[in-house]
Each structure stands twice: as C-alpha cells, then as structure tokens.
ROKEVO-236172 format. One record per residue (C-alpha): chain; y, x, z. Coordinates in Angstrom, 3 decimals. Each point is the difference from the previous one (the first is absolute). Layout:
N
{"A"; {Y; X; Z}}
...
//
This chain:
428
{"A"; {-24.133; 68.770; -26.347}}
{"A"; {-0.315; -3.647; 0.566}}
{"A"; {3.495; -0.759; -0.866}}
{"A"; {1.390; -3.493; 0.569}}
{"A"; {1.399; -2.561; -2.289}}
{"A"; {2.688; -2.532; -0.297}}
{"A"; {-1.035; -2.156; -2.555}}
{"A"; {2.326; -3.418; -1.026}}
{"A"; {-2.062; -3.210; -0.522}}
{"A"; {1.241; -2.182; -2.639}}
{"A"; {-1.488; -3.647; -0.888}}
{"A"; {0.447; -1.271; -4.018}}
{"A"; {-0.288; -3.522; -0.252}}
{"A"; {1.403; -1.567; -3.402}}
{"A"; {1.728; 2.885; -1.491}}
{"A"; {2.078; 0.507; 3.473}}
{"A"; {-0.459; 1.712; 3.101}}
{"A"; {-0.340; -2.181; 2.873}}
{"A"; {0.494; 0.333; 3.580}}
{"A"; {-4.342; -0.329; 0.894}}
{"A"; {-2.890; -1.934; -0.308}}
{"A"; {0.902; -2.534; 2.146}}
{"A"; {4.119; -0.127; -1.695}}
{"A"; {-0.513; -0.074; -3.620}}
{"A"; {3.462; -1.613; -0.303}}
{"A"; {1.965; 2.345; 1.148}}
{"A"; {0.790; 2.688; -2.794}}
{"A"; {1.395; 3.253; 0.572}}
{"A"; {3.242; 0.780; -1.521}}
{"A"; {-1.315; 2.717; -2.365}}
{"A"; {-1.923; 0.020; -3.124}}
{"A"; {-3.512; 1.423; 0.882}}
{"A"; {-0.108; 3.237; -1.953}}
{"A"; {3.290; 0.569; 1.288}}
{"A"; {-1.241; -0.667; 3.827}}
{"A"; {-2.475; 1.970; -0.865}}
{"A"; {2.129; 2.929; -1.289}}
{"A"; {2.321; -0.355; 3.604}}
{"A"; {-3.124; 0.502; 1.542}}
{"A"; {-0.757; 2.937; -1.536}}
{"A"; {3.143; 1.280; -0.059}}
{"A"; {0.826; 0.110; 3.526}}
{"A"; {-3.345; 1.977; 1.295}}
{"A"; {-2.699; -2.667; -0.108}}
{"A"; {-3.553; 1.635; -0.701}}
{"A"; {-1.704; -2.612; -1.818}}
{"A"; {0.120; -3.577; -0.777}}
{"A"; {-1.648; -3.086; 0.869}}
{"A"; {0.001; -2.425; -2.610}}
{"A"; {-1.729; -3.637; 1.038}}
{"A"; {-0.131; -2.258; -3.043}}
{"A"; {0.074; -3.795; 1.550}}
{"A"; {-0.383; -1.749; -3.406}}
{"A"; {-2.193; -3.249; -0.236}}
{"A"; {-1.146; 0.057; -3.457}}
{"A"; {-0.986; 2.082; -3.159}}
{"A"; {3.096; -0.011; -1.791}}
{"A"; {2.130; 0.914; 3.446}}
{"A"; {-2.505; 2.795; 0.740}}
{"A"; {0.623; 1.157; -3.768}}
{"A"; {3.705; 0.116; 0.934}}
{"A"; {-0.225; 1.596; 3.436}}
{"A"; {-2.112; 3.053; -2.164}}
{"A"; {2.604; 0.337; -2.479}}
{"A"; {2.657; 0.576; 3.194}}
{"A"; {-2.377; 2.071; 1.567}}
{"A"; {-0.537; 2.331; -2.584}}
{"A"; {3.875; 0.196; -0.345}}
{"A"; {0.367; 0.798; 3.661}}
{"A"; {-2.866; 2.999; -0.588}}
{"A"; {2.258; 1.091; -3.154}}
{"A"; {3.133; 0.081; 1.962}}
{"A"; {-0.837; 1.793; 2.979}}
{"A"; {-0.465; 3.122; 1.256}}
{"A"; {-3.155; -1.369; 2.442}}
{"A"; {-3.763; -0.701; 0.311}}
{"A"; {0.177; -4.268; 0.014}}
{"A"; {-2.746; -1.928; 1.992}}
{"A"; {-1.234; -2.960; -2.318}}
{"A"; {-1.249; -2.747; 2.296}}
{"A"; {-0.016; -3.916; -0.732}}
{"A"; {-1.801; -2.191; -2.106}}
{"A"; {-3.450; 1.792; -0.297}}
{"A"; {-2.565; -2.256; -0.963}}
{"A"; {-2.273; 2.337; -2.339}}
{"A"; {-0.463; 3.512; -1.143}}
{"A"; {2.445; -0.681; -2.433}}
{"A"; {2.929; -0.395; 2.041}}
{"A"; {-0.561; 2.960; 1.816}}
{"A"; {-0.108; 2.216; -3.556}}
{"A"; {3.097; -1.735; -1.201}}
{"A"; {1.816; 1.021; 3.592}}
{"A"; {-1.311; 3.759; -0.715}}
{"A"; {1.144; -0.222; -3.562}}
{"A"; {3.334; -1.425; 0.268}}
{"A"; {0.838; 3.321; 1.695}}
{"A"; {-1.189; -0.636; 3.776}}
{"A"; {-1.595; 2.978; 2.110}}
{"A"; {-2.063; -1.982; 1.675}}
{"A"; {-1.317; -3.702; -0.084}}
{"A"; {-0.962; -1.849; 3.384}}
{"A"; {-2.813; -3.083; 0.338}}
{"A"; {0.894; -2.742; 2.919}}
{"A"; {-2.651; 0.282; 2.093}}
{"A"; {0.787; -3.858; 1.222}}
{"A"; {-1.811; -0.666; -3.095}}
{"A"; {-4.044; 0.061; -0.233}}
{"A"; {0.526; 0.368; -3.675}}
{"A"; {2.494; 3.073; 0.459}}
{"A"; {-2.813; 2.116; 2.219}}
{"A"; {-2.711; -0.463; -2.435}}
{"A"; {2.198; 1.634; -2.366}}
{"A"; {0.296; 3.134; 2.237}}
{"A"; {-2.634; 2.131; -1.366}}
{"A"; {0.217; -0.534; -4.145}}
{"A"; {3.953; 0.490; 0.576}}
{"A"; {-0.460; 2.913; 1.911}}
{"A"; {-3.038; 1.481; -2.733}}
{"A"; {2.376; -0.536; -2.589}}
{"A"; {2.990; 0.780; 0.899}}
{"A"; {-0.224; 2.610; 2.810}}
{"A"; {0.008; -0.968; 3.686}}
{"A"; {3.258; 2.208; 0.155}}
{"A"; {1.592; -3.127; -2.060}}
{"A"; {-0.753; -2.613; 2.325}}
{"A"; {0.948; -1.769; 2.649}}
{"A"; {-1.009; -3.057; 2.169}}
{"A"; {2.479; -2.424; 2.016}}
{"A"; {-1.400; -0.689; 3.090}}
{"A"; {1.309; -3.022; 1.924}}
{"A"; {-2.160; 1.157; 3.190}}
{"A"; {-1.510; 2.388; 2.569}}
{"A"; {-3.639; -1.947; -0.754}}
{"A"; {0.316; 0.109; -3.632}}
{"A"; {0.409; 4.267; 0.097}}
{"A"; {-3.521; -0.418; 2.833}}
{"A"; {-2.230; -2.262; -2.160}}
{"A"; {0.964; 2.006; -3.323}}
{"A"; {0.399; 3.484; 1.380}}
{"A"; {-2.773; 1.484; -1.674}}
{"A"; {1.161; -1.310; -3.217}}
{"A"; {3.985; 1.033; 0.198}}
{"A"; {-0.990; 3.573; 1.134}}
{"A"; {-2.134; 0.358; -2.994}}
{"A"; {2.175; -1.710; -2.590}}
{"A"; {3.663; -0.377; 0.927}}
{"A"; {3.058; 2.856; 0.549}}
{"A"; {2.253; -2.042; 2.356}}
{"A"; {0.032; -3.365; 1.810}}
{"A"; {3.187; -1.868; 0.193}}
{"A"; {0.355; -2.107; 3.218}}
{"A"; {2.082; -2.847; -1.436}}
{"A"; {0.499; -1.691; 2.821}}
{"A"; {2.334; 1.562; 2.749}}
{"A"; {-1.490; -0.997; 3.021}}
{"A"; {-3.531; 1.341; -0.289}}
{"A"; {1.070; 4.493; -0.191}}
{"A"; {-1.120; 0.376; 3.928}}
{"A"; {-3.931; -1.899; -0.898}}
{"A"; {-0.278; 1.752; -3.155}}
{"A"; {0.236; 3.839; 1.532}}
{"A"; {-2.853; 1.709; 0.060}}
{"A"; {-1.823; -2.792; -2.112}}
{"A"; {-0.710; 2.402; -2.794}}
{"A"; {0.316; 3.549; -1.435}}
{"A"; {1.675; -1.250; -2.956}}
{"A"; {3.627; 0.099; 0.163}}
{"A"; {2.747; -3.015; 0.025}}
{"A"; {3.272; -1.048; -0.592}}
{"A"; {1.432; -2.455; 2.359}}
{"A"; {2.626; -2.899; -0.074}}
{"A"; {2.111; 0.279; 2.810}}
{"A"; {3.114; -2.333; 0.868}}
{"A"; {2.983; 0.978; 1.312}}
{"A"; {-0.006; 2.457; 3.271}}
{"A"; {1.648; 2.275; 1.709}}
{"A"; {-0.014; 3.552; -0.815}}
{"A"; {-2.146; 1.451; 2.681}}
{"A"; {-2.810; -2.738; -0.796}}
{"A"; {0.426; 1.337; -3.626}}
{"A"; {-0.580; 3.553; 1.119}}
{"A"; {-2.629; -1.161; 2.091}}
{"A"; {-1.918; -1.839; -2.802}}
{"A"; {0.761; 2.872; -2.387}}
{"A"; {-2.377; 2.354; 2.043}}
{"A"; {-3.070; -2.050; 0.138}}
{"A"; {-2.153; 2.562; -1.971}}
{"A"; {-2.302; -2.301; -2.946}}
{"A"; {3.671; -1.292; -0.651}}
{"A"; {1.090; 0.627; -3.754}}
{"A"; {3.163; -2.008; -0.013}}
{"A"; {2.200; -3.018; 0.726}}
{"A"; {1.051; -2.476; -1.780}}
{"A"; {1.568; -3.885; 0.286}}
{"A"; {3.486; -1.037; 1.582}}
{"A"; {0.312; 3.931; 2.072}}
{"A"; {0.286; 1.407; -3.826}}
{"A"; {1.371; -2.613; -1.575}}
{"A"; {2.862; -1.011; 2.532}}
{"A"; {1.345; 3.743; 0.122}}
{"A"; {-1.001; 0.883; -3.778}}
{"A"; {3.415; 1.967; 0.289}}
{"A"; {-0.839; 2.314; 2.986}}
{"A"; {-3.819; 0.729; -1.069}}
{"A"; {0.980; 4.101; -0.641}}
{"A"; {2.222; -0.186; 3.505}}
{"A"; {-2.918; -1.724; 1.593}}
{"A"; {-2.812; 3.110; -1.339}}
{"A"; {2.867; 2.536; 1.590}}
{"A"; {-0.537; -2.058; 2.949}}
{"A"; {-3.700; 0.499; -0.489}}
{"A"; {0.214; 3.486; -0.836}}
{"A"; {2.292; 1.083; 2.889}}
{"A"; {-2.603; -1.546; 2.481}}
{"A"; {-2.984; 1.666; -1.579}}
{"A"; {-1.636; -2.804; -2.015}}
{"A"; {-1.145; 1.033; -3.640}}
{"A"; {2.133; -1.481; -3.308}}
{"A"; {0.908; 0.591; -3.205}}
{"A"; {3.487; 1.954; -0.151}}
{"A"; {1.310; 2.662; -1.502}}
{"A"; {-0.915; 3.031; 2.210}}
{"A"; {0.088; 3.542; -1.175}}
{"A"; {0.280; 3.518; 1.798}}
{"A"; {2.975; 1.123; -2.198}}
{"A"; {3.437; -0.547; 2.283}}
{"A"; {3.574; 0.554; -1.364}}
{"A"; {0.092; 3.057; 1.666}}
{"A"; {-2.626; 1.300; -2.492}}
{"A"; {2.007; -0.880; -3.336}}
{"A"; {2.894; 2.886; -1.403}}
{"A"; {2.725; -1.797; 0.157}}
{"A"; {3.681; 0.277; -2.747}}
{"A"; {3.131; 1.337; 1.184}}
{"A"; {0.660; -3.885; 1.682}}
{"A"; {-3.020; 0.010; 1.869}}
{"A"; {-2.014; -2.656; -2.271}}
{"A"; {-2.799; 0.214; -2.299}}
{"A"; {-0.302; -1.282; -3.588}}
{"A"; {-2.534; -2.768; -0.813}}
{"A"; {-1.259; -0.604; -3.597}}
{"A"; {-1.182; -3.648; -0.296}}
{"A"; {-3.157; -1.075; -2.241}}
{"A"; {-1.469; -3.182; -0.809}}
{"A"; {-3.458; 0.582; 1.403}}
{"A"; {-1.540; -2.487; -2.757}}
{"A"; {1.549; 1.393; -3.640}}
{"A"; {1.682; 3.584; 1.391}}
{"A"; {2.978; -0.888; -1.017}}
{"A"; {3.028; 1.748; 1.704}}
{"A"; {2.167; -2.180; 1.504}}
{"A"; {2.404; 1.678; 2.063}}
{"A"; {1.200; 3.036; 2.078}}
{"A"; {2.143; -0.425; 3.349}}
{"A"; {0.021; 1.699; 3.298}}
{"A"; {-1.551; 0.038; 3.012}}
{"A"; {0.720; 0.603; 3.812}}
{"A"; {-1.386; 0.117; 3.189}}
{"A"; {0.646; -3.249; 1.102}}
{"A"; {-1.103; -1.385; -3.824}}
{"A"; {-2.847; 2.034; -0.257}}
{"A"; {-1.134; -1.412; 3.451}}
{"A"; {1.031; -3.811; -0.871}}
{"A"; {-1.919; 0.314; -3.200}}
{"A"; {-3.474; 1.145; 2.145}}
{"A"; {0.700; -2.633; 2.444}}
{"A"; {0.667; -2.846; -2.025}}
{"A"; {-1.872; 0.788; -3.123}}
{"A"; {3.490; -0.651; -2.555}}
{"A"; {1.919; 3.196; -1.683}}
{"A"; {2.598; 0.064; 2.144}}
{"A"; {2.477; 3.061; -1.249}}
{"A"; {3.503; 0.660; 1.178}}
{"A"; {2.999; -0.127; -2.583}}
{"A"; {2.729; 3.176; -0.034}}
{"A"; {2.314; -2.666; -1.313}}
{"A"; {0.272; -2.374; 2.664}}
{"A"; {-1.276; 2.680; 2.186}}
{"A"; {-2.883; -2.870; 1.941}}
{"A"; {-3.124; -0.839; -0.062}}
{"A"; {-1.324; -1.959; -2.934}}
{"A"; {-3.043; -1.693; 0.033}}
{"A"; {-0.501; -0.779; -3.908}}
{"A"; {-0.033; -3.828; -0.707}}
{"A"; {1.829; -1.113; 3.337}}
{"A"; {2.527; -1.530; -2.859}}
{"A"; {-1.607; -0.571; -2.971}}
{"A"; {-3.780; -0.759; 1.363}}
{"A"; {-1.143; 2.480; -2.671}}
{"A"; {-1.743; 2.209; 2.802}}
{"A"; {-2.544; 2.701; -0.178}}
{"A"; {-3.622; 0.100; 1.680}}
{"A"; {-1.347; 3.281; 1.064}}
{"A"; {-3.351; 0.869; -1.616}}
{"A"; {0.264; 3.502; 0.485}}
{"A"; {2.218; 2.596; 1.135}}
{"A"; {-0.690; 3.738; -0.845}}
{"A"; {2.057; 2.926; 0.457}}
{"A"; {-0.121; 3.083; -2.641}}
{"A"; {-0.953; 3.713; 0.500}}
{"A"; {3.112; 0.842; 1.464}}
{"A"; {0.681; -2.671; 2.079}}
{"A"; {3.295; -0.897; -1.135}}
{"A"; {-0.930; -2.804; -2.100}}
{"A"; {-1.574; -3.323; 0.851}}
{"A"; {-1.762; -2.083; -2.838}}
{"A"; {-0.235; -3.687; 0.699}}
{"A"; {-2.404; -2.368; -1.815}}
{"A"; {0.856; -3.096; 0.462}}
{"A"; {-0.496; -3.748; -1.025}}
{"A"; {3.246; -1.510; -1.296}}
{"A"; {1.344; -2.991; 0.696}}
{"A"; {2.560; -0.811; -2.969}}
{"A"; {2.128; 2.353; -1.308}}
{"A"; {0.229; 3.301; 1.429}}
{"A"; {3.946; 0.990; -1.771}}
{"A"; {3.108; -1.520; 1.060}}
{"A"; {0.871; -0.832; -3.681}}
{"A"; {-2.929; -2.286; -0.208}}
{"A"; {-2.592; 2.515; -1.683}}
{"A"; {-3.021; 0.010; 1.334}}
{"A"; {0.299; 3.967; -0.218}}
{"A"; {3.025; 2.236; 0.899}}
{"A"; {-0.973; 2.330; -2.740}}
{"A"; {0.446; -1.552; -3.664}}
{"A"; {2.683; 2.296; -1.289}}
{"A"; {-1.629; 1.613; -2.758}}
{"A"; {1.101; 3.152; -0.231}}
{"A"; {-2.183; 1.825; -3.055}}
{"A"; {-3.779; -0.979; -0.520}}
{"A"; {-2.582; 2.188; -2.131}}
{"A"; {-2.548; -2.671; -0.806}}
{"A"; {-3.755; 0.915; 0.838}}
{"A"; {-4.028; -0.593; -0.005}}
{"A"; {-0.003; -2.824; 2.613}}
{"A"; {-3.026; 0.544; 2.366}}
{"A"; {-0.053; -2.376; 2.369}}
{"A"; {-2.794; -2.675; 0.266}}
{"A"; {2.128; -2.677; 0.886}}
{"A"; {2.745; 0.850; -2.163}}
{"A"; {-2.018; 0.274; -3.135}}
{"A"; {-1.568; -3.616; 0.328}}
{"A"; {3.367; -1.316; 0.758}}
{"A"; {1.598; 1.303; -3.079}}
{"A"; {-2.702; -1.150; -2.058}}
{"A"; {-0.056; -3.177; 1.636}}
{"A"; {3.743; -0.396; -0.723}}
{"A"; {-0.742; 0.574; -3.603}}
{"A"; {-2.472; -2.477; -0.339}}
{"A"; {2.611; -2.463; 1.559}}
{"A"; {2.631; 0.888; -2.496}}
{"A"; {-2.179; -0.821; -2.900}}
{"A"; {-1.009; -3.503; 1.999}}
{"A"; {3.774; -0.608; -0.225}}
{"A"; {1.126; 1.626; -3.243}}
{"A"; {-2.940; -0.057; -2.597}}
{"A"; {-0.354; 3.304; -2.399}}
{"A"; {-1.399; -0.523; -3.051}}
{"A"; {-3.361; 1.804; -0.555}}
{"A"; {-0.148; 0.383; 3.779}}
{"A"; {-3.969; -0.358; 0.849}}
{"A"; {1.655; -1.532; 3.748}}
{"A"; {1.640; -2.552; -1.615}}
{"A"; {-3.148; -1.211; -2.190}}
{"A"; {-2.041; -0.227; 3.258}}
{"A"; {2.641; -2.366; 1.927}}
{"A"; {0.119; -1.782; -3.450}}
{"A"; {-3.694; -0.495; -0.112}}
{"A"; {0.182; -0.755; 4.194}}
{"A"; {-2.245; 0.125; 2.760}}
{"A"; {-3.343; -0.276; -1.357}}
{"A"; {0.755; 3.248; -2.383}}
{"A"; {1.254; 2.042; 2.704}}
{"A"; {-3.045; -1.233; 1.950}}
{"A"; {-2.376; 1.090; -2.885}}
{"A"; {1.642; 3.210; -0.543}}
{"A"; {-0.248; 0.662; 4.135}}
{"A"; {-3.308; -0.245; -0.126}}
{"A"; {-0.872; 2.237; -2.890}}
{"A"; {2.149; 2.501; 1.800}}
{"A"; {-2.257; -0.166; 3.146}}
{"A"; {-3.040; 0.572; -2.152}}
{"A"; {0.946; 2.823; -1.705}}
{"A"; {0.976; 1.550; 3.294}}
{"A"; {-3.648; -0.818; 1.117}}
{"A"; {-1.143; 1.723; -3.231}}
{"A"; {2.544; 3.108; 0.444}}
{"A"; {-1.214; 0.549; 3.350}}
{"A"; {-3.345; 0.860; -1.599}}
{"A"; {1.289; 2.103; -2.468}}
{"A"; {-0.314; 3.928; 0.798}}
{"A"; {3.880; 0.271; -1.036}}
{"A"; {2.294; -0.504; 2.968}}
{"A"; {2.954; -0.696; -2.570}}
{"A"; {-1.668; -3.208; -0.999}}
{"A"; {0.192; -1.659; 3.319}}
{"A"; {3.908; 0.684; 0.100}}
{"A"; {0.560; -1.318; -3.528}}
{"A"; {-2.478; -3.346; 1.213}}
{"A"; {2.089; -0.162; 3.392}}
{"A"; {3.514; 0.748; -1.664}}
{"A"; {-0.912; -3.382; -2.367}}
{"A"; {-1.460; -2.151; 2.840}}
{"A"; {3.410; 0.638; 2.252}}
{"A"; {2.295; -0.636; -3.315}}
{"A"; {-1.770; -3.399; -0.706}}
{"A"; {-0.590; -0.934; 3.526}}
{"A"; {4.081; 0.411; 0.081}}
{"A"; {0.066; -2.610; -2.925}}
{"A"; {-1.610; -2.073; 2.025}}
{"A"; {2.344; 0.896; 3.247}}
{"A"; {2.803; -0.874; -2.236}}
{"A"; {-1.250; -3.106; -1.293}}
{"A"; {-0.805; -1.143; 3.233}}
{"A"; {3.331; 1.029; 2.059}}
{"A"; {-1.946; 2.612; 2.091}}
{"A"; {1.600; 3.225; 1.468}}
{"A"; {-0.868; 3.656; 1.066}}
{"A"; {1.579; -0.737; 2.809}}
{"A"; {-1.967; -2.727; 0.710}}
{"A"; {-3.332; 1.550; -0.704}}
{"A"; {1.082; 3.040; 1.753}}
{"A"; {0.860; -2.464; 3.575}}
{"A"; {-3.425; -1.430; -0.789}}
{"A"; {-2.092; 3.204; -0.086}}
{"A"; {2.550; 1.411; 3.453}}
{"A"; {-1.355; -2.808; 1.759}}
{"A"; {-3.832; 0.168; -0.683}}
//
C-alpha cells in the first residue's frame, strides 16, 4: 500500500534554518536540530534538508548539523544541496541521511546517477526535479537508478504526473484542504513537502487523521485492538508499563481509560488518566517531557499494556529519568546484555584515564599515546586473522576480545562512545 508521507523541508544556510532558496536572510527562530525534532515529534514521516552553503567550509559545518539532526530525530532524513561529486553523496549518507538527492538542474549531477546508484544502492538515491522535461529527457536513467523524485517547484506537479513510474514527493504551496486531498490522491505521489507541510507542522497528525477518514493511506497508529478488547480493573482502567525503546529501561507505570487510549492512538503521544486529579493527562503537556509512541503491546490476559516510547526529558516528576530509583534489594549477577558489558568495560577504561592506576596496562597505553594504541590494535587485528585459521574455535573468541579491548582504549582516547557507534550502525 502506498502510504502518503508528510515531509517538512528545511533549508540550511550559515548554520541556521532559513526561509528558502530565495530568502536566506529570514532566519527561522529555532535551532536547526530542535526544529528537526519539532517536526519529528509532531508526526512528520521524513525530513528533507537542503544545504545552501556556498563553500567547502560552510558545507562541512552544514554536514555537522545534518549529522546532529540525523542523530536527534526518529524519522528518515533526505539530504540535498551542495552535491558536486560522489564524495558529497557519500558524506550525506555517512552523516546519517536515509537518502541523498542529486540536483537534476546540474548536468554534472545527472552524470553521477549511475555511479552513485551502483555504489550506494538505488534505494539511497533521489533526484531533485525542476521541470517535467527533465523527467521525460532522463526517464530511463531515473527509472533504473533513482528511487524517488523530489519536485522542487510547486508549479510543476500536474505536468509531472504520469511522466515516470518513479514515485515523487511534491513541493506544495499553502492550499485548501479539499485541494490537498485531491493532490494526495495522485497514484505516483509518495508524499508532500514545502510550505503546505512546514506551515502546518503542528497539525500533521490531524491532517493524517483527515486523510485516513477520506480513505487516503497514511502512516498512523492503526490497530485492530479496541478498548472493548481489554479486561479493565475495578475503576474501568488498564495499567500501562512504560519502557524506553532504546535502552529497555522501565520508566513509569500509569493508567488509561478509553479516552486516553484512543487519544494516544490518534496523536502518537502517550496520554493517561490521572486518578488523583480525575482528568485526562497528556504526558509532557506541562513539563515538555513528552513520550512518543514506538509500540503498544497487550499482555496475555489483555489487562496490561506495555508501551515502548521515545522519552523527551525525564519521565519522573522528581527530575529522575525513571520513576524506579528506590532500590529495595539487589543480588549481583553476571551481566549478559552485550551492550551493557561493552559500556561497563568502556567506563572502566574511562576511569583509568581520569584516575591512573600504577601498573595498569590501560594507563601504559594511554601514556604511550595514540601511535602505540594504533600499533596494538593492528597487531590484535592480525591475531584475529591467524586465529580464524585455527581449528580451535576458542582462539578466535580470545583474539576478538583482545581486539575489542584495544579498540575501546582507542575510543576513549578519541572521545567516541558506544551510543555513537550503535547509532551509526543502526543508520546504515
């Protein structure tokens, strides 16, 4: 099913988000990363970012901002602008963009199409289009090597419809709801962007609800489980266990009535019923610490909901990230969660750097410096290769462990965290 996407558009110029190509002097009164988060939190499906930088220095600064945006938001980012060679596409994708866009107004970008598509995959390459003639002239190239078109002028939509089988995102001006709904019914249209979306960013969820009511497929929290399917407690409510979707940490427990359940599904933001106040409670409405739904799962008895969320700020009214911090008893056991093991070892190495310990091999490496650390890392990599040829399967485990230890020493030396590594891997 072709679900229509709402895609806000951001223009980056000299470290700021600005009004557009023609108006780089009007600065949006919000940090670009926060603006991206605002779009993501309000139901956007993707984010289109144009780099309007003039030179290489500005371009590198823009890439840093794009990288920060990709790390901060929960939605795919399409990177566009300042593409002159394959390296620019590579930098956008390595910054975390799901797709990178070629500008088909530039002959040099058209010539790059085959090469970048072969290198990074057709599904990672989009094309910015200024006219229907550009589509018809390069139709075969686009259909073979590009996964999506971005119509960057809001006056060319009708003439572009039917020109190619490649789906397209259309940049649209402000328009009436009826005209928007008519536009969204175009078969090859995959999404809308431009002023229509940017200036109605707070209403994206409501617009999606309207689309769904009109039979237009959009990405919403559809479910076959209705409120009647749950077994309620004596107050007619269902308890909700709330968990951080990234770390699996339990954040809080609250309750939902029917209205809270349906509002949560409608808005994508966790809504509860406050038993103490006797009223609906949108989590974060007062504090700004919203919880954005990643998944809702009912237990085997259909009397409890597990909500996995993206938590903004702290979950607890005390200022603690989680409400669960009053330890009652603890029995130490062997940690088997791989990431927690890595993080634990990394913390020990960090502590060694800050608080040197006499006779510590880790401190020996830090004292010798980066060249010694790199030399040892190279030696351990070679040991892995040798161990892999050894029939004893334990050898490779030992050597990989040695390699990972030395790699973590390098990570601490260069200020890299496991969170940054896992985020990078997740984006690829």
